C-alpha positions in Angstrom: 15.5 88.4 178.2 16.9 91.5 176.5 14.6 92.0 173.4 12.9 95.1 171.9 9.3 95.3 173.1 7.8 94.7 169.7 10.0 91.5 169.4 9.2 90.3 172.9 5.5 90.7 172.2 5.6 88.0 169.6 6.7 85.4 172.1 4.2 82.9 173.6 2.5 83.7 176.9 1.9 80.2 177.9 5.0 78.1 178.8 3.3 75.0 180.1 2.2 71.8 178.4 -0.8 71.9 176.1 -3.0 68.7 176.1 -6.7 67.8 176.3 -7.4 71.5 175.2 -5.8 72.9 178.3 -2.6 74.3 179.6 -1.1 72.2 182.3 1.9 72.9 184.6 4.4 70.0 184.7 3.7 67.7 187.7 7.3 67.9 189.0 7.5 71.7 188.2 10.4 71.3 185.9 11.3 74.1 183.5 14.3 74.8 181.2 15.6 77.9 179.8 15.3 78.3 176.0 18.5 80.1 174.8 18.8 82.8 172.2 21.5 81.5 169.9 22.3 85.0 168.6 23.4 86.2 172.0 23.7 83.1 174.3 21.2 84.7 176.6 18.1 83.0 178.1 14.8 83.9 176.5 12.2 82.2 178.9 11.8 79.0 180.8 9.6 76.3 179.3 8.0 73.4 181.0 9.7 69.9 180.8 7.2 67.0 180.4 8.1 64.1 182.6 6.9 60.5 182.4 3.6 61.3 184.2 2.9 64.4 182.2 3.5 62.5 178.9 1.2 59.7 179.9 -1.6 62.1 180.8 -1.2 63.8 177.4 -1.4 60.4 175.7 -4.6 59.4 177.6 -6.2 62.8 176.7 -5.4 62.2 173.0 -6.7 58.6 173.4 -10.0 59.8 174.8 -10.4 62.3 172.1 -9.8 59.8 169.3 -13.2 58.1 168.9 -15.2 61.4 168.3 -12.5 62.8 166.0 -12.6 59.6 164.1 -16.3 59.7 163.8 -16.4 63.3 162.7 -17.6 63.8 159.1 -14.6 64.2 156.7 -15.9 67.5 155.6 -15.7 68.8 159.3 -12.3 67.5 159.7 -11.2 69.2 156.5 -12.8 72.5 157.7 -10.7 72.3 160.9 -7.6 71.8 158.9 -8.4 74.7 156.6 -9.1 77.0 159.6 -5.7 76.2 161.1 -4.2 77.0 157.7 -5.8 80.4 157.6 -4.5 81.1 161.1 -1.0 80.3 160.0 -1.2 82.7 157.1 -2.6 85.4 159.2 0.2 85.1 161.9 3.1 84.2 159.6 5.2 87.2 160.5 4.7 86.7 164.2 5.6 83.1 164.0 8.6 83.9 161.9 10.0 86.2 164.6 9.5 83.6 167.3 11.4 81.0 165.4 14.0 83.6 164.5 14.7 84.4 168.1 14.7 80.8 169.2 16.4 79.0 166.3 18.6 81.8 165.0 17.2 81.5 161.4 16.8 84.9 159.5 13.4 86.4 160.1 13.1 87.4 156.5 13.2 83.8 155.4 11.1 82.3 158.2 7.7 83.7 157.2 7.7 81.1 154.4 7.6 78.3 156.9 4.1 79.3 158.1 2.9 79.4 154.5 4.5 76.0 153.6 2.8 74.5 156.7 -0.5 76.1 155.7 -0.2 74.6 152.2 0.3 71.2 153.8 -2.8 71.5 155.9 -4.8 72.5 152.9 -3.4 69.8 150.7 -4.2 67.0 153.1 -7.6 68.5 153.8 -8.3 68.1 150.0 -7.1 64.5 150.1 -9.4 63.2 152.8 -11.9 61.7 150.2 -9.0 59.5 149.1 -9.2 57.5 152.4 -11.4 54.8 150.9 -11.4 51.1 150.4 -11.9 48.6 147.5 -14.3 46.0 146.5 -12.5 42.6 145.6 -14.1 40.1 143.2 -13.5 36.6 144.6 -16.7 34.5 144.3 -20.3 34.9 143.3 -21.6 34.0 146.7 -19.5 36.5 148.7 -18.9 40.2 148.8 -15.3 41.2 149.7 -14.3 44.8 150.4 -11.8 46.9 152.4 -12.0 49.9 154.6 -9.3 52.2 155.8 -9.4 53.2 159.5 -7.2 55.7 161.4 -4.7 54.2 163.9 -5.4 56.2 167.0 -2.8 58.4 168.8 0.1 59.5 166.7 3.3 61.1 168.1 5.3 63.5 165.9 8.8 64.4 167.2 10.0 67.4 165.3 13.5 68.9 164.7 14.9 72.3 165.7 15.9 73.7 162.3 12.3 74.5 161.3 10.1 73.8 164.3 7.0 75.8 163.5 6.9 74.5 159.9 7.4 70.8 161.0 5.0 71.0 164.0 2.2 72.6 161.9 2.8 70.7 158.6 3.3 67.3 160.1 -0.1 67.2 162.0 -1.8 67.5 158.6 -1.7 63.9 157.3 -2.5 62.2 160.6 -5.4 64.5 161.5 -6.8 64.3 158.0 -6.8 60.5 158.4 -8.8 60.8 161.6 -6.0 60.2 164.2 -5.3 62.5 167.2 -1.7 63.9 167.4 0.8 64.8 170.1 3.7 67.0 168.8 6.9 66.9 170.9 8.6 70.2 170.4 12.4 70.3 169.9 14.1 71.1 173.3 16.6 73.4 171.7 13.8 75.6 170.1 10.4 75.0 171.6 8.8 78.5 171.6 7.1 78.5 168.2 5.3 75.2 169.0 4.0 76.8 172.2 2.9 79.9 170.1 1.2 77.5 167.6 -0.7 75.9 170.5 -2.0 79.3 171.5 -3.1 80.1 168.0 -4.7 76.7 167.3 -6.5 76.6 170.8 -10.2 75.9 170.0 -9.7 75.1 166.4 -9.7 71.3 167.1 -11.7 69.4 169.7 -10.0 69.1 173.0 -7.3 66.4 172.9 -7.1 66.1 169.1 -4.0 68.4 168.8 -1.5 68.5 171.7 2.0 70.0 172.3 4.5 68.8 174.6 7.9 70.4 175.5 10.6 68.4 177.0 13.6 66.2 176.4 14.7 62.6 175.9 12.4 61.3 178.7 9.3 62.6 177.0 10.3 61.2 173.6 11.0 57.8 175.1 7.5 57.5 176.7 5.9 58.6 173.3 7.9 56.0 171.5 7.2 53.1 173.8 3.6 53.8 175.2 1.1 51.2 174.0 -1.6 53.8 173.4 0.6 55.5 170.9 -0.1 53.7 167.7 2.6 55.3 165.5 5.5 57.5 166.2 7.5 59.7 163.8 10.7 61.7 163.9 12.6 64.4 162.0 16.0 64.1 163.5 19.4 62.2 163.8 20.2 58.8 162.9 21.0 58.1 166.5 17.6 59.3 167.7 15.9 57.3 165.0 17.5 54.2 166.1 16.6 54.9 169.8 12.9 55.4 168.7 13.0 52.2 166.8 14.2 50.3 169.9 11.6 52.0 172.1 8.9 51.2 169.6 9.7 47.6 169.2 8.0 46.2 172.2 4.6 47.5 171.2 5.2 46.7 167.5 4.6 50.4 166.8 5.1 51.5 163.1 7.4 54.4 162.6 8.1 57.1 160.0 11.7 58.5 160.2 13.3 61.3 158.3 16.9 61.3 159.5 20.2 62.7 158.4 21.9 63.2 155.1 25.3 63.5 153.6 23.9 64.6 150.2 25.8 64.8 146.9 25.6 67.4 144.2 27.1 66.0 141.0 28.1 68.4 138.2 29.1 67.2 134.7 31.3 69.0 132.3 28.3 70.2 130.3 26.4 71.7 133.1 25.1 75.3 132.8 27.7 77.0 134.9 25.7 79.9 136.3 22.7 77.8 137.2 25.0 75.3 138.8 26.7 77.9 141.0 23.3 79.2 142.1 22.1 75.7 142.8 25.2 74.6 144.7 25.0 77.6 147.0 21.2 77.3 147.6 21.5 73.5 148.1 24.0 74.0 150.9 21.3 76.0 152.9 23.8 78.5 154.2 20.7 80.6 155.1 20.0 78.2 157.9 23.8 77.9 158.7 23.7 74.6 156.9 21.3 73.1 159.4 19.2 71.1 157.0 19.1 67.3 156.5 18.7 67.9 152.7 21.8 70.1 152.3 23.9 69.0 149.3 27.1 69.4 151.4 29.3 67.2 149.2 29.8 68.8 145.8 31.5 66.7 143.1 32.8 69.0 140.3 34.1 67.5 137.0 37.7 68.4 136.6 37.2 70.4 133.5 35.0 72.8 135.4 36.3 72.4 138.9 38.4 75.5 139.3 36.0 77.9 137.6 32.9 76.7 139.5 34.7 76.5 142.9 35.8 80.2 142.5 32.3 81.3 141.5 30.7 79.4 144.3 33.1 81.0 146.8 32.5 84.5 145.5 28.7 84.0 145.5 28.7 82.7 149.1 30.9 85.6 150.3 28.6 88.0 148.6 25.2 86.5 149.7 25.7 84.9 153.2 27.3 87.0 155.8 26.3 86.1 159.4 24.2 88.6 161.3 21.4 89.3 163.8 18.6 86.9 162.7 15.9 89.3 163.8 17.2 91.9 161.3 15.3 91.7 158.1 18.5 92.3 156.2 20.3 89.2 157.6 20.8 86.4 155.3 22.5 83.8 157.6 22.2 83.4 161.3 23.9 81.4 164.0 23.8 77.7 164.9 21.1 76.7 167.3 23.3 76.0 170.4 26.8 76.2 171.9 27.1 72.4 171.6 26.3 72.5 167.9 28.7 75.4 167.3 31.5 73.5 169.1 30.6 70.4 167.0 30.9 72.3 163.8 34.2 73.9 164.7 35.5 70.5 165.6 34.7 69.2 162.0 36.6 72.3 160.5 39.6 71.5 162.7 39.6 68.0 161.6 39.4 69.0 157.9 42.4 71.2 158.3 44.4 68.4 160.1 43.5 65.8 157.4 44.7 68.0 154.6 41.6 69.6 153.1 42.2 73.1 151.6 40.3 75.9 153.2 38.8 78.1 150.5 36.6 80.5 152.6 35.5 80.7 156.2 36.6 78.3 158.8 36.3 80.5 161.8 33.7 82.4 163.9 33.0 86.0 163.0 35.0 88.7 164.7 32.4 91.5 164.8 31.8 92.5 168.4 28.1 92.3 168.1 28.2 88.6 167.2 30.9 87.3 169.6 28.4 86.1 172.2 26.4 84.1 169.6 26.9 80.7 168.2 28.0 81.9 164.7 30.3 80.1 162.3 31.3 81.7 158.9 30.2 79.9 155.7 33.0 77.5 155.1 34.1 75.7 151.9 36.8 73.0 151.8 38.4 71.8 148.5 40.7 68.9 147.8 38.4 66.8 150.1 39.1 63.1 150.1 36.5 60.4 150.7 38.3 59.2 153.8 38.1 62.5 155.5 35.8 63.0 158.4 34.0 66.0 156.7 33.4 63.7 153.7 31.7 60.9 155.8 29.8 62.4 158.8 26.8 64.7 158.8 28.0 68.1 160.0 24.6 70.0 160.1 26.5 73.2 159.8 27.7 75.7 157.1 30.5 73.5 155.8 30.7 72.5 152.1 33.1 69.8 150.9 34.2 70.0 147.2 35.6 67.0 145.3 37.3 66.8 141.9 36.2 64.0 139.7 37.1 62.6 136.2 36.1 58.9 136.2 32.4 58.2 136.3 32.6 54.8 137.9 34.8 56.1 140.7 32.5 59.1 141.1 29.4 57.0 141.8 31.5 54.6 144.1 32.4 57.7 146.2 28.9 59.3 146.0 27.3 56.1 147.4 30.0 55.3 149.9 28.1 56.6 152.8 25.5 55.3 155.2 23.1 58.1 154.2 20.7 58.3 151.2 18.3 61.3 151.6 18.7 63.6 148.5 21.1 64.3 145.6 21.4 66.8 142.8 22.6 66.1 139.3 23.6 68.9 136.9 24.0 68.2 133.1 22.4 69.4 129.9 22.3 65.8 128.6 18.9 64.2 129.5 20.2 60.7 128.7 23.1 61.1 131.0 20.9 62.5 133.7 18.5 59.6 133.7 21.5 57.1 133.9 23.0 59.1 136.7 19.7 59.1 138.6 19.7 55.3 138.4 23.1 55.0 139.9 22.7 57.4 142.9 21.4 55.8 146.1 19.0 58.5 147.4 15.3 58.9 148.0 14.8 62.2 146.3 16.9 63.4 143.4 16.8 66.7 141.6 18.1 67.3 138.1 19.4 70.8 137.5 17.7 71.9 140.7 18.3 71.7 144.5 16.3 71.9 147.8 12.8 72.4 146.5 10.0 70.3 147.8 6.7 69.7 145.9 3.5 68.7 147.7 2.3 65.5 146.2 5.8 64.3 145.4 7.0 61.7 147.9 9.9 62.9 150.1 12.1 60.6 152.2 15.4 58.7 152.4 17.0 55.3 151.9 19.7 53.5 154.0 20.2 55.3 157.3 18.3 58.5 156.1 15.0 57.1 157.1 11.9 55.0 156.7 8.7 56.0 154.9 7.7 58.8 152.6 6.0 62.2 153.4 4.3 65.2 151.6 2.2 62.9 149.5 -1.0 60.7 149.5 1.1 57.7 150.7 1.9 59.7 153.8 -1.8 60.0 154.8 -2.7 56.5 153.9 0.3 55.3 156.1 -1.7 56.8 159.1 -4.5 54.3 158.5 -4.8 50.6 158.5 -6.8 48.3 156.2 -9.7 46.3 157.5 -10.9 43.5 155.2 -14.5 42.4 155.2 -16.2 39.3 153.9 -20.0 39.1 153.5 -21.6 35.8 152.6 -24.6 36.5 150.3 
């Protein structure tokens, strides 16, 4: 590990598994190096949870469940708010850990801790909404319902924002009275371990647990009968594997999966706002590694050339790859060599299939970046719906631009994908916007906006982009089950 002392000091000191309120070495002593994507060099070796380790963690969370469930709602809320304060206090440290481990720019990563803190505070305030109903049926009976927590919940999080996902996604199940096991992403596990260090002692032992590991760990979490619900932020393939593993125990799931999201621009769109929105929506800051990226941009033929030119100019000006730990950097590398090679293969296929390269398309040639997993921000025009870059999720800094004139054909192309996570519609005509919203098959649609999330507004996808909704009251209630009671009077 070749890092400046002040940067290295941010990294976690514990590299084992955290469950039952203690750090535990893996039973088979397996460790795996986490790699710095900016340099390709190892950072530190992290424990790999095997079958036995995962089962022990599940049992610890199961033992902790009755007492946590019985804890007064105000005390559960106090724990969540304490955790939120810790996140805010250590936001810069956590940002540096994720920057080293994921490659995301450190200047942008501090907001992840604050987003997670807001989620913890939001669900702490929603705890009084976990309540039942009385149901009038007959004069000689009283019918009512109660909501009870499920038990042990497994949350498997993605590598693009590991700290934010790990800290934010425990909020709803813990608020509802469940215990939680977070499986850290194997590509970038370090901020999850740092989180466990910071949260140690905030929750009773076994209520909050962190496991690092690969597919084996995830399979046990998805299939174990004591795990009452499993959730994922990840790929469609992984989501399908979790559904198969969860089937035998009839375990409910919550899945936020991939996206091939469309940005639709009408002729009357505000050009400057549209250009800013298209660049922001592509998430070049994270090297395009976001399931919500609006990577398919449909520009009306009357504004196509002007907007495409301005988008390319803005991307070139704003997003130049660099060292993610440098506060001046606005775009980092991809998370791994495998992901870098995958993105480059998409770029090669786009060229072969006849798409027109507008900018990018290669790796940077600066000597300081040659060992990292960098790909320049890339834009293709003259993209056809049949092309690979138009159909498959790239999860990299590649924007595909389409020219359209016929609205019926536009919506056919927009919806001709297995994905349906987000979309963005740009027009000054409110009537047209509402009609377009009804035509687009997606779970979350912005009008004259991109990328922003709002606590309290349900987020989730349709089709292969997922099951369930998050960031809202419904998410917390979905971590409970209804018990109906009849009292004969």
